[in-house]
C-alpha positions in Angstrom: 22.6 -29.5 -19.1 22.1 -27.4 -22.3 21.2 -23.7 -21.9 18.0 -22.9 -24.4 17.8 -19.9 -26.3 15.0 -17.6 -26.2 15.3 -17.6 -29.8 13.0 -21.1 -29.7 10.4 -18.7 -28.7 10.2 -17.2 -31.9 8.9 -20.3 -33.3 6.4 -20.9 -30.6 3.0 -19.5 -30.8 0.6 -18.8 -27.6 -3.0 -17.0 -27.5 -2.4 -13.9 -25.1 -6.3 -13.0 -25.3 -7.2 -14.3 -21.9 -8.2 -11.7 -19.4 -5.8 -12.7 -16.7 -3.4 -10.7 -14.7 0.1 -10.3 -16.3 1.7 -12.6 -13.8 -0.6 -15.4 -14.6 -0.7 -14.8 -18.5 3.1 -15.2 -17.9 2.7 -18.3 -15.7 0.5 -19.8 -18.5 3.0 -18.9 -21.2 5.9 -20.6 -19.3 4.0 -24.0 -18.6 3.3 -23.8 -22.3 6.7 -23.2 -23.9 8.2 -25.6 -21.3 5.7 -28.5 -22.9 6.8 -27.5 -26.5 10.3 -27.8 -25.8 9.7 -31.2 -24.1 7.0 -32.5 -26.8 9.4 -31.3 -29.4 12.5 -32.9 -28.2 14.1 -29.5 -28.1 14.8 -29.7 -24.6 15.2 -32.5 -21.6 14.5 -32.7 -18.0 17.4 -30.5 -16.3 18.1 -28.2 -19.3 18.6 -24.4 -18.2 15.5 -22.0 -19.3 16.5 -18.6 -21.2 17.6 -15.6 -18.5 14.7 -13.6 -17.0 16.0 -10.6 -18.6 15.7 -12.1 -22.4 12.3 -13.5 -21.2 10.9 -10.4 -20.5 12.1 -8.6 -23.4 10.5 -10.8 -25.5 7.1 -10.8 -24.1 7.3 -7.0 -23.2 6.8 -7.4 -19.7 8.9 -6.6 -16.5 11.3 -8.9 -15.1 9.7 -8.4 -11.8 6.1 -9.8 -13.7 8.6 -13.0 -15.0 10.2 -13.6 -11.5 6.8 -13.7 -10.2 5.7 -16.0 -12.9 8.4 -18.6 -12.3 7.8 -18.6 -8.5 4.5 -20.0 -9.2 5.8 -22.3 -11.6 8.4 -23.5 -9.6 5.5 -23.9 -6.6 3.6 -26.2 -9.3 7.0 -28.2 -9.8 7.6 -27.4 -13.4 11.0 -25.5 -12.4 13.7 -25.6 -10.2 16.1 -22.9 -9.3 19.8 -23.7 -9.2 22.3 -20.6 -7.7 24.6 -19.3 -9.9 23.3 -21.9 -13.0 19.6 -20.5 -13.6 16.3 -22.2 -13.8 16.3 -25.7 -14.6 13.3 -27.7 -16.6 12.0 -30.1 -13.9 9.9 -33.2 -14.0 6.9 -32.3 -12.4 6.0 -36.4 -11.6 9.7 -36.5 -9.8 9.8 -37.3 -6.2 12.6 -35.5 -5.2 12.2 -33.7 -1.8 11.4 -30.1 -2.3 10.6 -27.1 0.3 7.7 -28.3 2.2 6.4 -24.5 2.1 7.4 -21.6 0.4 7.3 -17.9 1.9 4.7 -17.3 -0.4 2.3 -20.2 0.9 3.1 -19.3 4.4 2.0 -15.7 3.7 -1.2 -17.2 1.9 -2.3 -19.0 5.3 -1.1 -16.0 7.7 -3.4 -13.7 5.5 -6.5 -16.1 5.6 -5.8 -16.8 9.6 -5.7 -13.0 10.2 -8.6 -12.3 8.1 -10.8 -15.4 9.7 -9.4 -14.1 13.4 -10.4 -10.2 12.2 -13.9 -12.0 11.1 -13.9 -10.0 7.8 -17.1 -11.0 6.3 -18.4 -11.0 2.3 -17.8 -8.2 0.1 -15.9 -6.4 2.9 -12.4 -4.5 2.0 -9.6 -5.9 3.7 -6.4 -4.2 4.8 -3.7 -2.6 2.1 -0.8 -5.0 1.0 1.4 -2.7 3.0 -1.0 -3.1 6.2 -1.3 -6.7 6.1 2.8 -7.0 5.2 3.1 -5.2 8.9 0.1 -7.7 10.6 1.9 -10.9 9.4 5.6 -9.3 9.2 6.3 -10.6 5.9 7.9 -8.4 2.9 5.0 -6.7 0.3 6.3 -8.3 -2.4 5.6 -11.9 -0.9 2.2 -10.6 0.6 1.7 -9.3 -3.1 2.4 -12.8 -4.3 -0.3 -14.2 -1.7 -3.0 -11.7 -2.5 -3.0 -13.0 -6.4 -2.8 -16.9 -5.1 -6.2 -15.9 -2.8 -7.6 -13.7 -6.0 -6.8 -16.8 -8.3 -8.5 -19.4 -5.7 -11.5 -17.3 -5.2 -11.2 -15.9 -1.9 -10.6 -12.4 -3.1 -11.3 -10.1 -5.9 -10.2 -6.8 -6.7 -12.5 -4.0 -7.5 -12.3 0.0 -8.3 -13.2 2.0 -5.6 -12.8 6.0 -5.9 -10.4 5.4 -8.4 -8.4 3.1 -6.2 -8.1 -0.4 -6.9 -9.2 -2.6 -3.5 -9.4 -6.1 -2.6 -12.7 -7.7 -1.3 -13.7 -10.6 0.4 -15.0 -13.0 -2.4 -16.4 -15.9 -0.2 -15.5 -17.0 3.3 -12.2 -17.2 4.6 -11.9 -21.0 5.8 -8.5 -22.4 6.7 -8.2 -26.1 5.5 -7.4 -29.1 8.2 -3.4 -28.9 6.9 -3.3 -24.7 7.2 -4.6 -25.0 10.5 -1.9 -27.5 11.6 0.7 -25.3 10.1 2.8 -23.5 13.2 2.8 -19.8 12.7 5.8 -18.1 12.4 4.1 -14.7 12.7 3.1 -13.3 16.0 2.7 -9.9 15.3 -0.7 -9.6 15.9 -0.1 -10.2 19.9 2.9 -8.3 19.8 1.2 -5.0 18.4 -1.8 -5.4 20.5 0.8 -5.7 23.8 2.9 -2.7 22.7 -0.1 -0.5 22.1 -1.0 -1.4 25.8 2.5 -1.1 27.2 2.4 2.4 25.2 -0.5 3.6 26.7 0.5 2.8 30.5 3.5 4.7 29.7 2.1 7.4 28.2 -0.8 8.2 30.8 1.9 7.6 33.5 4.5 10.4 32.2 2.2 12.9 30.0 -0.5 15.2 30.5 -3.4 15.6 27.4 -2.3 17.6 24.6 1.9 16.7 25.3 3.8 15.7 22.5 5.1 11.9 23.3 8.6 10.9 22.1 9.0 9.1 18.6 8.5 5.6 17.5 12.2 4.9 17.9 12.2 5.7 21.8 9.1 3.3 22.7 11.0 0.5 20.0 14.3 1.0 22.2 12.2 1.0 25.6 10.1 -2.1 24.8 12.7 -4.0 22.9 10.4 -4.5 19.6 11.0 -3.5 15.8 10.2 0.5 15.0 7.3 -1.3 12.6 5.6 -3.0 15.6 5.4 0.3 17.2 4.3 2.0 14.3 1.7 -0.7 13.8 0.8 0.2 17.6 0.6 3.9 17.0 -1.8 3.4 13.8 -4.1 1.6 16.4 -3.9 4.3 19.1 -4.6 7.0 16.4 -8.0 4.7 15.7 -9.1 5.1 19.2 -8.3 8.4 19.2 -5.8 8.4 22.1 -3.0 9.7 20.0 -3.5 12.4 17.1 -0.3 11.8 15.0 1.2 13.9 12.1 3.8 13.0 9.8 7.5 14.4 10.1 8.7 16.5 12.9 5.0 17.4 14.0 5.1 14.1 15.9 2.3 12.6 18.1 0.1 14.2 20.3 -1.6 12.7 23.5 -5.3 13.6 23.2 -7.2 10.6 25.2 -9.9 10.6 23.2 -11.0 14.5 24.4 -11.2 16.1 21.1 -14.8 16.7 20.1 -13.5 16.9 16.5 -10.2 15.3 15.9 -10.4 15.6 11.9 -10.4 19.5 12.3 -8.1 20.0 14.9 -4.8 20.0 13.1 -4.0 23.5 14.3 -2.6 21.8 17.7 0.5 21.4 15.8 1.2 25.2 14.9 4.7 25.8 16.6 4.6 29.6 16.7 1.8 32.4 18.0 2.9 35.6 16.5 0.4 37.9 18.3 -2.8 37.7 19.7 -5.0 37.4 16.9 -2.1 35.9 14.3 -1.3 32.6 14.0 1.2 30.7 11.9 -0.5 28.2 10.2 2.5 25.6 9.7 0.9 22.4 10.6 -0.5 21.6 7.1 1.4 19.4 4.3 2.8 21.4 1.9 0.1 20.4 -0.7 -2.9 20.8 1.7 -1.2 24.6 2.0 -0.9 24.6 -1.8 -4.6 23.4 -1.9 -6.1 26.5 0.3 -3.8 28.8 -2.0 -5.5 27.4 -5.2 -9.2 27.7 -3.6 -8.0 31.6 -2.5 -7.0 32.3 -6.0 -10.2 31.0 -7.5 -12.4 32.7 -5.1 -10.6 36.2 -6.0 -10.0 35.7 -9.4 -12.6 33.4 -11.3 -16.2 32.4 -11.7 -17.4 28.7 -12.1 -16.9 28.1 -15.7 -13.5 29.3 -16.1 -10.6 28.1 -17.2 -7.4 28.9 -14.5 -3.6 28.5 -14.8 -2.0 25.4 -15.6 -0.2 23.3 -12.7 3.0 24.7 -14.0 1.9 28.3 -14.0 0.2 27.6 -10.3 3.6 26.5 -9.2 5.2 29.8 -10.3 2.5 31.8 -9.0 2.6 30.0 -5.7 6.2 29.0 -5.3 5.5 25.2 -4.8 7.0 22.3 -6.8 4.6 21.2 -9.7 4.5 17.7 -8.0 2.8 19.4 -4.8 0.7 21.2 -7.0 -0.6 18.3 -8.8 -1.5 16.6 -5.6 -3.7 19.6 -4.4 -5.1 19.8 -7.9 -5.7 16.0 -7.7 -7.9 16.6 -4.2 -9.8 19.4 -6.0 -10.5 17.0 -8.7 -11.6 14.6 -6.5 -13.8 17.2 -4.4 -15.8 18.2 -8.0 -14.1 21.7 -7.9 -11.9 21.0 -10.7 -12.5 19.6 -14.0 -9.5 18.3 -16.3 -9.6 18.1 -20.1 -6.9 16.7 -22.4 -6.5 17.9 -25.8 -5.7 20.9 -27.9 -8.4 22.8 -26.2 -7.6 21.5 -22.7 -7.0 22.4 -19.5 -8.5 22.9 -15.9 -12.0 24.2 -15.4 -13.8 25.1 -12.4 -17.0 22.7 -12.0 -18.3 24.5 -8.6 -17.0 27.3 -6.6 -14.6 25.8 -3.4 -15.7 26.8 0.0 -13.2 29.5 1.7 -11.2 27.6 4.5 -12.0 29.3 7.8 -9.2 30.0 9.9 -8.1 28.0 13.2 -8.5 30.1 16.2 -6.1 30.1 19.3 -8.7 28.3 21.7 -7.6 25.2 19.6 -4.4 25.2 21.4 -5.3 26.2 24.5 -4.6 23.1 26.8 -8.2 23.8 28.4 -9.7 22.9 25.3 -9.1 19.4 25.8 -11.2 19.5 29.1 -14.5 20.8 27.5 -17.3 18.7 27.4 
């Protein structure tokens, strides 16, 4: 058992021109490098590959990318890992016992089962990695590996939608007979559904419309489930407009689908009324408050086509952090209000004058509002 030096890689050429994701380019490199080592009798089966950090520096990619590539290569039978020793070159024809199914393979089956049960159609967006992680009770890293496998096998494809990378159904999701026979270790879907119904019953019995309900940790303890399961159930209740949730200390409000326009009624989260006609708007996230302040500044001081202050200057003027201003400016760019120009004569320019935000009235926090038709 000999340790192979990364120096051997300097005498090995490889074509990196293929348009593949980094993990799969590194995977191809590992398999080709292994073949080079064996063919030229530089290494034998059982010898130890260079460590992942050395490979990542040589290929100029992250260590995580190399780790993912090695996982794929191990699944294909080219390498095997030994704790405290390293990654060994393995004979792919060796009939030694191996893992029946990896975490990644289980995640592939569970994602396919979930998408099939939910009847996702071709060209339809699927949930994000974090949402799928919640659904199948698997780590996000494992889900990413499974998604990459589904992309490689043609079930999914990546697309850019509104400047974001999304996963789309590329062809009908079908489980093989072997996959159908696999016992599912993940029952989160049913658990979330049961948790959601139990939360509904408890809230309807103990709270009135407009009341703030207990935090998710309370329901997790009461129903003997994880907080993550309650989080998923809470999201479903928000989709059904049974609850209206905001981050942080604002919590969740029981609305029972009685709000006519849930999106606009963030004013339910106001905590203080200073006077009859004066409301303290402390319900927004910081970047939303900053966004409205920037809009008001533009309306008072500028016209369409003007160049406005930099994000750093806005941070000083409006007393926000630069990162908060960046979020607000990014949203204004998406709305088509601002345009960012790079270079010596660049900056932020007004494309279209923003719409003034109307103030919310006291009626929005009046409990009788919920009972209106």
